[in-house]
C-alpha positions as CSV (number, residue, x, y, z in Angstrom):
1,M,0.0,0.0,0.0
2,A,1.2,3.5,-0.8
3,A,2.4,5.8,2.0
4,N,0.3,8.9,2.5
5,V,1.3,12.1,4.1
6,Y,-0.4,12.9,7.4
7,E,-0.5,15.8,9.8
8,G,-0.5,15.0,13.5
9,M,-1.5,17.5,16.1
10,F,-0.8,16.4,19.7
11,I,-1.8,18.0,23.0
12,L,1.0,16.9,25.4
13,D,1.0,17.0,29.2
14,S,2.5,20.4,29.9
15,N,4.0,19.2,33.3
16,R,5.8,16.3,31.7
17,Y,7.0,18.5,28.8
18,A,8.4,21.1,31.2
19,R,10.3,18.4,33.1
20,D,11.6,16.5,30.1
21,A,10.8,18.0,26.7
22,A,12.9,15.6,24.7
23,G,11.7,12.5,26.5
24,T,8.0,13.5,26.2
25,V,8.2,14.2,22.5
26,A,10.4,11.1,21.7
27,G,7.4,8.7,21.8
28,I,5.8,10.3,18.7
29,P,8.5,9.6,16.1
30,T,9.3,6.3,17.7
31,A,5.7,5.2,17.3
32,I,5.5,6.4,13.7
33,E,8.7,4.5,12.8
34,Q,7.5,1.4,14.6
35,F,4.5,1.2,12.2
36,G,6.7,1.8,9.1
37,G,6.4,5.5,8.8
38,K,8.9,8.3,8.2
39,M,8.9,11.6,10.1
40,L,9.0,14.6,7.8
41,A,8.6,17.5,10.3
42,S,8.1,17.7,14.0
43,R,8.0,20.9,16.1
44,L,6.5,22.8,19.0
45,W,3.4,24.7,18.0
46,E,2.4,26.5,21.2
47,E,1.6,26.1,24.9
48,R,-1.8,27.3,26.0
49,R,-4.6,27.0,28.4
50,L,-7.3,24.5,27.3
51,A,-10.8,25.6,26.7
52,Y,-12.0,22.9,29.0
53,P,-10.2,20.3,31.1
54,I,-9.1,17.1,29.3
55,K,-8.3,14.2,31.6
56,G,-7.8,16.7,34.4
57,H,-5.3,18.9,32.5
58,R,-6.0,22.6,32.2
59,K,-2.9,23.5,30.1
60,G,-1.5,21.7,27.1
61,T,1.6,21.8,24.9
62,Y,0.6,21.6,21.2
63,W,3.1,19.6,19.1
64,L,2.8,19.5,15.3
65,T,4.1,16.7,13.1
66,Y,4.1,15.7,9.4
67,F,4.8,12.1,8.5
68,Q,4.5,9.4,5.8
69,L,2.7,6.2,6.8
70,P,1.0,3.4,4.9
71,G,-2.7,4.0,5.1
72,D,-3.5,0.6,6.7
73,Q,-1.3,1.5,9.8
74,V,-3.1,4.7,10.8
75,T,-5.6,3.0,13.1
76,S,-2.8,1.1,14.9
77,L,-0.8,4.2,15.2
78,N,-3.7,6.2,16.7
79,R,-4.2,3.4,19.2
80,Q,-0.5,3.6,20.2
81,F,-0.9,7.4,20.8
82,Q,-4.0,6.8,23.0
83,L,-1.9,4.5,25.2
84,N,1.0,7.0,25.6
85,E,0.5,8.8,28.9
86,S,2.3,11.9,27.8
87,I,-0.2,12.5,25.0
88,V,-3.5,14.1,26.3
89,R,-5.2,14.2,22.9
90,S,-4.2,13.6,19.3
91,L,-5.6,14.3,15.8
92,T,-4.3,12.7,12.6
93,L,-5.4,14.1,9.3
94,K,-4.5,12.9,5.8
95,I,-2.9,15.7,3.7
96,E,-3.8,16.2,0.1
97,P,-0.8,15.1,-2.0
98,R,-0.8,18.4,-4.0
99,I,-0.2,20.5,-0.9
100,A,1.9,18.1,1.2
101,D,5.3,19.6,0.3
102,A,4.1,23.1,1.0
103,M,2.7,22.2,4.4
104,V,5.9,20.4,5.4
105,Q,8.0,23.3,4.3
106,H,5.9,25.7,6.3
107,A,6.3,23.5,9.4
108,L,10.0,23.3,8.9
109,T,10.4,27.1,8.5
110,G,8.7,27.7,11.9
111,G,5.5,29.6,11.2
112,G,2.6,29.5,13.6
113,P,1.4,31.1,16.8
114,L,4.6,30.7,18.7
115,A,6.7,32.3,15.9
116,E,4.2,35.2,15.6
117,K,4.4,35.9,19.4
118,K,8.2,35.8,19.3
119,A,8.3,38.2,16.3
120,K,5.9,40.6,18.0
121,A,7.9,40.5,21.3
122,E,11.2,41.2,19.4
123,E,9.5,44.1,17.6
124,E,8.3,45.6,20.9
125,A,11.7,45.1,22.6
126,K,13.4,47.3,20.0
127,P,13.9,50.8,21.4
128,A,11.8,53.3,19.5
129,E,13.9,55.3,17.2
130,E,14.2,58.7,18.6
131,T,13.0,61.3,16.2
132,T,14.0,64.8,16.8
133,P,11.6,67.4,15.4
134,E,13.2,69.6,12.8
135,K,13.3,73.2,13.7
136,A,11.6,75.7,11.5
137,P,13.8,78.4,10.1
138,G,14.0,81.4,12.4
139,E,13.2,79.4,15.6
140,A,15.4,79.9,18.5
141,G,16.8,77.0,20.5
């Protein structure tokens, strides 16, 4: 069976992620490779308060992935994600082949809410350029 490209969005346990980020995330590519898949992109999306508690969690760390996987393995992979205690919730979507490369490239370049916040913070941190008003001819001072 042909391998399709999938997008995986995971809500991770923020407490576990804060203590051991690499260890918490390591289960995702391991599971994908276990079922014959290949990781294309994997990165932090953002950390935020959840709209409602999920399994007692009020905050979640969102992790975005893109991967190739044979279509008949998706159900098994999703079951593996449900068994992982670090993953609070997951969503796997099949990506249209025409736009798969663009989606992966966008994920690799680091767009998204976290990047937007960082850019805004950097912009606000720059000291405002001081502009001195020009004096009109004949003014004293």
